[in-house]
Every structure is written in structure tokens, then in C-alpha cells.
C-alpha positions in Angstrom: 109.3 114.0 80.7 107.0 114.3 83.8 103.3 114.4 84.2 103.3 115.0 87.9 101.8 118.5 87.7 98.8 117.4 85.7 98.4 114.1 87.6 98.3 116.0 90.8 95.4 118.2 89.8 93.1 115.9 87.8 90.0 117.9 87.1 86.7 117.1 88.7 85.2 116.4 85.3 88.0 114.0 84.2 88.0 112.3 87.6 84.3 111.7 87.4 84.6 110.1 84.0 87.4 107.8 85.1 85.6 106.7 88.3 82.3 106.3 86.4 83.7 104.0 83.8 86.0 102.0 86.1 89.2 100.2 85.0 89.6 98.0 82.0 87.2 95.1 81.5 84.8 94.1 78.8 81.3 94.3 80.1 79.2 94.4 77.0 77.1 97.0 75.3 74.9 99.5 77.0 71.2 98.8 76.6 70.8 102.3 75.3 72.3 101.5 72.0 71.3 97.9 71.1 72.9 96.6 67.9 75.5 99.4 67.6 79.0 98.3 66.7 82.2 100.1 67.2 82.3 101.5 63.7 78.9 103.1 64.2 79.7 104.4 67.6 82.9 106.0 66.4 81.0 107.7 63.6 78.4 108.9 66.1 81.0 110.7 68.3 81.9 113.0 65.4 78.3 114.1 65.0 76.6 116.9 67.0 75.5 115.3 70.3 74.2 116.7 73.5 76.4 115.9 76.5 74.3 113.0 77.8 74.2 111.3 74.5 77.9 111.7 74.0 78.6 110.3 77.4 76.5 107.2 76.6 78.3 106.7 73.3 81.7 107.0 75.0 80.8 104.5 77.7 79.7 102.0 75.0 83.0 102.4 73.3 85.2 102.2 76.4 83.4 99.1 77.6 83.8 97.3 74.3 86.5 95.3 72.5 87.1 95.3 68.7 85.9 92.2 66.9 87.4 92.9 63.5 90.6 94.3 62.0 88.6 97.2 60.7 87.4 98.1 64.2 90.9 97.9 65.5 92.1 100.2 62.7 89.3 102.7 63.5 90.1 102.7 67.2 93.8 103.3 66.4 92.8 106.2 64.2 90.6 107.6 67.0 93.8 108.1 69.1 94.2 111.3 67.2 90.6 112.5 67.6 90.1 116.1 68.5 88.2 115.2 71.6 90.3 113.8 74.5 87.3 111.9 75.7 87.1 110.0 72.4 90.9 109.3 72.6 90.5 107.8 76.1 87.5 105.7 75.1 89.4 104.3 72.1 92.4 103.6 74.3 90.4 101.6 76.8 88.6 99.6 74.0 92.0 98.7 72.5 93.1 97.5 76.0 89.9 95.5 76.4 90.7 93.7 73.1 94.4 93.3 73.9 95.2 94.7 70.5 99.0 94.0 70.3 99.3 95.9 67.1 98.2 99.1 68.9 101.0 99.0 71.5 103.5 101.0 69.5 101.0 103.8 68.8 99.9 103.8 72.5 103.5 104.1 73.6 104.1 106.9 71.0 101.1 108.8 72.4 102.3 108.3 76.0 105.7 109.7 75.1 104.1 112.7 73.3 102.1 113.5 76.4 105.0 113.2 78.8 107.3 115.4 76.7 104.9 118.4 76.8 106.3 121.1 79.0 104.1 121.6 82.1 103.7 125.4 81.9 100.0 125.7 82.3 99.0 129.2 83.6 95.4 129.8 82.7 92.4 127.8 83.8 92.0 126.5 80.3 95.6 125.3 80.2 95.3 123.6 83.5 92.2 121.8 82.3 94.0 120.7 79.2 96.8 119.2 81.5 94.2 117.5 83.6 92.7 115.9 80.5 96.2 114.8 79.4 96.7 113.1 82.8 93.5 111.1 82.4 94.5 110.0 78.9 98.0 109.1 80.2 96.6 106.8 82.9 94.3 105.2 80.3 97.3 104.6 78.1 99.2 102.8 80.8 96.2 100.8 81.8 95.6 99.7 78.2 99.2 98.7 77.7 99.2 96.7 80.9 96.0 94.9 79.7 97.6 94.2 76.3 100.6 92.7 78.2 103.1 92.9 75.3 106.3 92.2 77.1 108.2 94.6 74.8 106.4 97.5 76.4 107.5 96.8 80.0 110.8 98.7 80.0 109.3 101.7 78.1 106.5 101.9 80.6 109.0 101.8 83.5 110.3 105.1 82.2 107.3 106.9 83.6 107.4 106.4 87.5 104.7 109.1 87.9 102.3 106.6 86.3 103.3 103.5 88.3 100.3 104.2 90.5 97.1 105.8 89.2 95.2 108.4 91.2 92.8 105.6 92.2 95.6 103.6 93.7 95.8 101.0 90.8 99.3 99.8 89.8 98.9 98.8 86.2 102.4 97.4 85.6 101.9 94.6 88.2 99.4 93.1 85.6 102.5 91.9 83.7 103.3 89.6 86.7 106.4 87.5 86.3 107.2 89.0 83.0 107.9 92.4 84.7 110.0 91.0 87.6 113.4 90.9 85.9 113.2 94.5 84.9 111.8 95.5 88.3 114.5 93.7 90.2 117.2 95.3 88.0 116.0 98.7 89.0 115.5 97.8 92.7 119.1 96.6 92.9 120.5 99.9 91.6 120.8 102.3 94.6 121.4 105.2 92.2 118.1 104.7 90.3 115.5 107.3 91.4 112.7 104.8 90.5 113.9 102.3 93.1 111.5 103.1 95.9 108.5 103.1 93.6 109.6 99.8 92.0 109.9 98.1 95.4 106.2 98.9 95.9 105.4 97.3 92.5 107.3 94.1 93.4 105.4 93.9 96.7 102.1 93.9 94.7 102.9 91.2 92.3 100.2 88.5 92.5 101.3 86.1 89.7 101.8 82.5 90.9 104.3 82.0 88.2 106.5 84.6 89.9 106.8 82.5 93.1 110.2 81.0 92.3 111.7 84.3 91.4 110.1 86.0 94.5 111.5 83.2 96.7 115.0 83.8 95.4 114.6 87.6 95.9 113.4 87.0 99.4 116.6 85.2 100.2 118.8 88.0 98.8 121.2 90.3 100.6 119.3 93.5 100.3 116.7 94.1 103.1 114.4 96.3 101.1 114.1 93.8 98.3 113.6 90.9 100.7 110.8 92.9 102.3 109.1 93.6 99.0 109.4 89.9 97.9 108.1 88.7 101.2 105.1 91.1 100.9 104.3 89.6 97.4 104.6 86.1 98.8 102.4 87.0 101.7 99.8 88.3 99.3 100.0 85.1 97.3 99.5 83.0 100.5 102.4 80.8 99.4 102.4 77.8 101.8 105.7 76.5 100.5 107.3 79.8 101.6 106.6 79.1 105.3 110.2 77.9 106.0 111.4 81.1 104.3 109.2 83.3 106.4 110.2 81.5 109.6 113.9 82.1 108.8 113.1 85.9 108.3 111.6 86.2 111.8 115.1 86.8 113.0 116.1 89.2 110.3 118.1 92.2 111.5 115.7 94.5 109.5 112.6 95.3 111.5 110.3 95.7 108.5 111.4 92.3 107.2 110.7 90.6 110.5 107.3 92.2 110.7 106.4 91.2 107.1 107.5 87.6 107.8 105.3 87.5 110.9 102.3 89.0 109.1 102.7 86.4 106.3 102.9 83.4 108.7 99.8 84.6 110.6 97.9 85.1 107.4 98.8 81.6 106.1 98.5 79.6 109.3 97.0 81.8 112.1 96.5 79.1 114.6 100.1 78.0 114.4 101.7 81.4 114.7 99.6 83.3 117.2 102.1 82.2 119.9 104.9 83.6 117.7 103.0 86.9 117.4 102.8 87.1 121.2 106.5 86.7 121.5 106.9 89.6 119.1 105.4 91.9 121.7 108.9 91.8 123.2 110.6 92.8 119.9 113.3 95.5 120.4 111.6 97.7 117.8 108.6 99.7 119.3 107.2 99.9 115.8 107.0 96.1 115.5 105.6 95.9 119.0 102.9 98.4 118.0 102.0 96.6 114.8 101.9 93.2 116.6 99.5 94.7 119.2 97.2 95.7 116.4 97.5 92.3 114.8 96.6 90.5 118.0 93.7 92.8 118.5 92.3 92.0 115.0 92.8 88.3 115.6 90.7 88.6 118.8 92.9 86.2 120.7 92.2 86.0 124.5 95.6 84.5 125.2 97.1 87.9 124.2 95.3 89.7 127.1 97.9 89.1 129.8 100.9 90.0 127.6 99.1 93.1 126.4 98.3 94.2 130.0 102.1 94.2 130.7 102.6 96.6 127.9 100.4 99.2 129.6 103.6 100.2 131.5 105.8 100.3 128.5 108.1 103.3 128.1 106.9 104.1 124.6 103.7 106.2 124.3 102.4 104.5 121.1 102.9 101.0 122.6 100.9 101.9 125.7 98.1 103.6 123.7 97.8 100.7 121.2 97.9 98.1 124.0 95.0 99.8 125.8 93.1 100.0 122.6 93.6 96.3 121.7 92.6 95.3 125.2 89.4 97.3 124.9 88.5 95.4 121.8 89.4 92.0 123.4 87.6 92.5 126.7 85.1 95.3 126.2 86.6 97.2 129.1 88.5 100.5 129.4 92.1 100.1 130.5 93.9 102.9 132.4 97.4 103.8 131.2 99.9 106.6 131.5 98.9 109.5 129.2 101.3 112.1 127.8 100.7 114.9 125.4 101.8 112.5 122.6 99.3 109.9 123.7 96.6 112.5 123.8 97.4 113.3 120.2 97.2 109.6 119.3 93.8 109.5 121.0 92.5 112.5 119.1 93.7 111.2 115.8 92.2 107.8 116.5 88.9 109.4 117.4 89.0 111.6 114.2 89.7 108.6 112.0 86.8 106.6 113.5 84.3 109.2 112.5 
């Protein structure tokens, strides 16, 4: 039931096609085929075409949305086309048109792909698996665009597709509709999908989900609180400020940090002083993250507290304090260097290139 192998080695050809076309979204016809409709384009893909012409036709299909029931039917039929590229283009077009009637067929195809045994040995077999991975990602993206709530729980059966290779999380497009199912999984410590689902919750950006997220952020489980707070932070929910303030004293370090980041994002002028106090947090991880936050905010009132951290017992705290002070003042600050600090410096220099 897993596509991990083929998802981990998406071919250069398939990757290029996916990046070139982008995610779902109707953007109109290409100028290279004025007046063509989906019926004509679908007929054209079955004719002999040079690669460039075929690519143009496919792009026109995948950027379109069906306007008639006939076009919807033809696109659904194209899900069985011999060419995987045509299947994928048809899938995207069905998603663009939010064709609810296509959802059962799309789910059926996703299940068929996931049930194939990943035993690719030859280069041709590996390429076939790569193609299947791209089609599977298109299926999830299309189903998320259609947003038929009946497909949420079936889609959650494929954790390997929660996040596409381009970092997109299609299921979050369901917004508040997906939250009950996501929270149910997140509250089950035995469910292997739990960690991945917590990431989905944190990325919900539906304002209608705010009441449910507020409730989850007040719950007993630290990981769920943190994910709900992350979602509320992303939504910039001003009415959640009292909730965030209460979480500043949470025993879980990640929850405290998430609450601080949210407050600074919503009301930076009000909570800079709170961020400075967090430089004394018991957790060195929180101290380090707060240092970075104050450096990004470019707050001169943080200079003196940061200077005190140059003598901190934790290597990463000293290193980040010196780095933040350099940003704030334009000067180099001496601090105790160890082998670990030297490694941080090399990594920082490498990432800056």
C-alpha cells in the first residue's frame, strides 16, 4: 500500500513536467492552440505527435477545466489512457473543474497505484514507478481541489502523499472539513500517521477552523497544542492572543516557543520585551531560537541582553548570540569557541553561499 519507493526517486523527466506545469489552477488556454477545446485536445493526444507538440497539448489540457458534461466524461475516460502523461493532464483538468463525479474514479486509481508491489529492478521498471509517483501526486492534488468531504478519510490512508515532493500539503486545502479526522488520528498514540498529521494540522489556514483550533490549543496533549498554535499563528488570529499568552508558561518548550513566535508575529511592538525575557528560558533551544528572532526583528534593546549570552555555557547559544549581535551592530563579537562552535560556523558559512 506504499508509494515511498517511487516517490523517493521521481525521474528527472517527470519532475520537470510537474514543476513546469505547477500546481492546480485554471490559467486559460495556451496561445499556441487558439480555439481548441478539451474534446479536440484529447483527440489530438492519441494522434502521432512530435514531443514538443505533445507537451504543448498536454499543458493546454492540464491548465483547463471542463465546461460540459461531455468534456467531463472524456477526461474521466482519459484516466485509462495508455500514456501516463495524458492520465496526469486529465487528472489535473478534473481538479481544476472540481468535478465531484470524478472523485470515485480518482480514488479508485489512487488505490490501484498504491497496491502495486514496489519490486522495480530494471531501469524501465524504475521509470514506470517514477511515473506512477507523479500520477499519484496529481490524483491527491486533484481530489484536494475538488474538496468532496467524502474523500478526506480515504486520502488519509496514504501518509506517503500527505506532502508532495515539492513540499505542498494538498489535504490542508480541505480546511476545517478535514480537522475532525486529523484530530482523531493525532489523539491516537498508536496511529503511525500521527506525526505526519500533526504537521497537517499546523498548516491549516482556514478561518472557519479557528474555533476548533482554539479548542485544540487548550487541550491536554502538548503536541496537539503546538500544532494548533502553529495554525493559529499562521492565521494571525488576534482573538487568540490571550490563549498564546497563557501558553508562554507551558511546560513543553516547543509550545512556549510557538506561543512566543505567534505573539511577536501578531503584535511585535507589544511582545518584544517578552521575547527578551525568553533569553533566560531554561531550554537552550528556546534561547537559541529567541536570539534568532530578535536578530531578525533588528531590536536595539536586545543588544545588552544578547551580550550577556556571549558567556553562556551552551555552544550554540554563544554562537547565535554573536551572530545576532553582528547583525544588530555591524561589529564582530568575540566569544568562546569550541570544536562544536567551529562546526556551527562552518555550517553557517556553507549555508550562506
